N, C-alpha and C positions, 0 to 999 in steps of 0.2 A: 094826895093829888086834889085840889080843888074843882070844883064844878067847872069855874071856867075854863081852865087849863086843860081839862078832860074835853070840854065838846071843842075846843080849838083842835087838839089832837085830831080829836073823831073825825072833822071836816079837814084837815090837812091830808091825812091818812086816807082818807074816802078819795078824796080828789089825786092824789100820788098814784094808789094804786087802780083807779081805775072805776070802783066800785060803785054801787047802788048806793050801801050803805054803811056805815061802820060801827060797831059798839064795843068799846073799854069795856072789857069784863073783869079786869084786872089790872092794877095798876100799883106798882110797890119801889120805893126809893132803892136801888142796890147799896151794900156795904161797899165801904173802899173809895175812892176817888176824893183826894183831897184837897185835887184842883177842880174838878168835874164831878156834875151829878151825872150819875146813870139812874135812868127809871126804867124797870122793866113793864111792857104791858104785853097782855093779850087779847087780842082784841077778836072779835067774830065778825065777818067781812060776807059780805051780800052781793056777787057779782062782780063780774072783772075774775082776771087772772091768779090773782089773790087768795081767792074763796076758799074753804069756809071760815079759817082762821089764820092768823098771823099771831107769830110772837116775835118781839122786837124790842130793840133797847132804846129807849129817844138819850142823847147825851147833850148837855147844855152845862153852862158856867156852872161852877159854884159862887157862894155869897162874894168871894174874893179869891187873887189869882197869884200865880208867880211871873215874876218878870220872866221873860223870855220864852214863854208857851206858845204855842199858837192858838188861836182861836179857834171857831169851829168849822168855819166854811175851809182854811187852810185844813186844817186835820184832816176834813172831809176829804180833799182833793190829795192828803197822802195816805188815805185808806185805799181811795180808787186807784192810786197807782201803785200802789202794793198786791193789791186784790189780783189786778192786772198781769201781774209780774208771778204768778200763781205762788204768794204769801199765805199760809193761812190765818186768814183774819177773816173778822166779821163782816159779811156782805153788807158793803155800804148801797142804803137804796137810796133816801131821798135827802136833800139840804134845807133848810128853811133860812134865809138870811132875814127874814123879814122879823127882825126882835121884837112889833107888835104883839105879833100872837100871841105869845105866851110869857113877854116881857124880856126874853134874850133869845140870841140867836142861838139854834141846834140842827142836829143830823138826826136821821135814824137809820139804823144798820138792823139786820137778825140778829135774832137772841140767839147765841151759841152757849150748851151748857158745857161744865163741867165746875173743876175748882183752880182758883189764882193765890187762895192765900199761901204766902211762904211758908207760914210757919207751920200748916201741914203738908203741905209739898213737900220739904225737905227731911219729914218725920213718917211720914204714911208710905210704907213701901208699895204698898195697892194702888197710889196715886201714879198713872201718867205709864205705865205698864212696865216694860223691862227698861232699866234706869240706862244703859250702855245705848239701847236703841235711843230712845228720847233723846238722851243729849247729840246724838249721831244727826236727830231730827231737825234739832234745834240749833245744831252748826249749819244742816244744809238752809234750816230756814233765814239765817244770817245770810248765808252767802247768796240766796236769793235777792235777798234785801239792797243788798251791796250790788247786786247788777245794775240796779237802777243808777245812773249816772247822768249827769250836767252833760249838755245843756237840754234841759227841760222845760217846752211853754207852760205845761198845765202847772208848774211846781216855780215858777218864774219867784214868787214870793219871798221863797228862798235865799240869804242873803250868801254872796261867793266869798268863801273865807281868806280868801287873800291869800298870801305868801306863805303862810305858817297857819295851820286848823290848830297846832298843840298851841302857838303864841296868841293866839286869838282869844283861846280860852283861857290864856294866864290875864289877858288885858281884861276882860271881862268880868273875872273875878277880882281882880285888884283895883278897878272902878269903885266897884260892891263896896269892897273892905275899906277900901279908902273913904268911901261917904259913910260909913255905918258908924251907929255913936259907941259901939266896943270895940276893944282890940283884940287882935289874935294873934299873939308872935308865932304860935305854931305855924298857922296859916300860911301866913307872911314867908317864915323860912320854905314852905315847901312851893310855895310860889314861885318864890326863888330858883328855890333846885332845877322846878319845871323849864322854868325859862333858861337857864345854863345846859339844859341836856336835851332841850328842845330837838326833837329830829326833824330830816328835811320832809319837806313835803311830797308825798306821793299822788298818786292817782286819786283824785275825789270819787267819793262812793255814797250814797244815799245811806247816814250814819240814824241807827232808830233813838240812840242817845238815852234810852233807860231799856234794854232788853236786860232781864233778869229775872231770876225767880221771883214771884207775885207779877210780873207783865205779862205771863203767859198763861193758860187755863188746860186743864190736862181732866181726864174722866179717868178709868180705871184700866183703859185701852192704850194710851196715850194723847200727843198733842191734840188740842182743838181749837185753841188760836194764838194770836200774837197780840196783843192789848197795848192802849196807852202811845200813843204816835204824836202828843202835844209837845215835847222836844227836837223832833226830827229834825235834822237839817245835813247840807253837804259838810263832810268831811275826811279823816281818816280811818282806812275800814277797823283798826287795830285798836281805835278810841271803843267799838263797840263789844270787842274779843276782851280788853281789860276791865270795863265796867261789869261783864257777866261773870269774872275770874274772880272780880277782887274780893277781900275779904269782906269787908263790910255789906255784900251782899250775897250771904252764904248762911244768912240766918241761922248759926249753931249747925248747922251741915257739914258733916265730915269730906264730904268730896270740895277740892277747889273749883271744877266747874259750876258754880252757881248751887255749891253748898247739897247738889245730888250725886256728882259721880268724880269721875277723871276726866284731865284738859283732855287728854288724849283721844277720846271718846268724840268729847266735844268739836277738838280740831280735825278730826277724821270728817267728821260730815261737812265740815266745813270746805275741805276740800275737795271733797266730792262735786264739786257746784263749783267751786272759783279755781280748781286747780293750784290754789296757793297752800303750801304749804306752812304753817305756825311754828311748828318748835322751835326754829331758830333765830324767829322774829322778836323785836323787844316790847314783849308783851309788858314788862315791868314797868315802864314808863307811863304808860295810862293806865295800871292800876295806882299807881300817886294819883295820874292825875283826878282817877273815879274819886277817890278818896277823899281831894281837894272838891271835887265839884259839891261830892255828898254833904258835904261839911258846909259850903257856902249856901246850899239850898235849904240845909237843917237853921242854918241861922236866918234864914229870908223867912221860912215856915212859923217857924219861932216868932218873927216879929209880926206877923199876921194877928198874931191873938197876942202880944204883949202892947202893941198899939193901937189896941180896939178894934181893929179894921173887922175880925170873925174869933169868936168868944169858942176855942175847940182846948178842947181838953187833948185832942191828939196831937196839933199844933203846937199847943204848950210842950207836950212831951218830948216833942222832935228836938227842941233845942237842946235836950237833955245829953245827944246822941255824939255833942259836938266836942268834946273832951276825948273822948273814947277813938273818935275818926285824929284827932290830932296827935295822939298816942301813935295811931299806928302809922303814920304819916311820918311821923318821926322815927320809926320803927323800920318803914321801908327805902327811908332817904342815910341811915345812918354810915352806912359803909360802902355808897355807890356817889 
């Protein structure tokens, strides 16, 4: 972190915290976050209700982004809504809309300890505590997210999905693929399958749209936070369930629910909050949707690197998973 950014953040945090003085003693860029940057801040605070020390995360934009991801002001509003609904998220503290302060908008939330790295969570049984209890907790957390329903004046920036959330996703992905320089016949096949089998619109809920292993944090005792709200919007609750259970988000783990355990445990936790039993629902449809959506995002991520927008080995490698996703889409739709 350069000195102008450090000084600007010290002044901003001090003003928002009602402190006499704030001195940033440690600042480091956290790993992960291909769409946003997350800075860990440890600051000494003199005076005010936050003294003597604050551990924070400053979340701002990465050098380039992905279409359909929210800006920081919108993500901050979503985080506040989730926090108020009892979802386990880092406490949102302050939003800065003034892009001149550090060169872009940002918001500040409390730092939460834990591990989010998916490859560690699915393989290290010491993380997350009892896995059945963890999955029940995750199901319950998703149920609390889905308790947030339109209309909401604080979330008025979220567009209505129209008569069919599923077909809206299909149309969005088709628009991108139609305009892209390369062809993906397997993805086109999958989109047509989704179009033909689209379910009728049910009751709209707030969908996290990236609720998966890798986007929640755990320690040795259990869940510590649900992360990454940049794709959240109104939709079908089963969209999040299918995303969490999709094979592409199991990271080599053996469990069908997020790579960490059985669907039944996850479903049971969800039912404990919502009263909705998922065993008989058509979650398969939304698992196909998850693979299509992730494949399109992977193409978009690779394009950020290929077009020179952001030079990144991680973005370049993301593009190489598309054939695997295409194979899974064909497998999932072969007999249905």
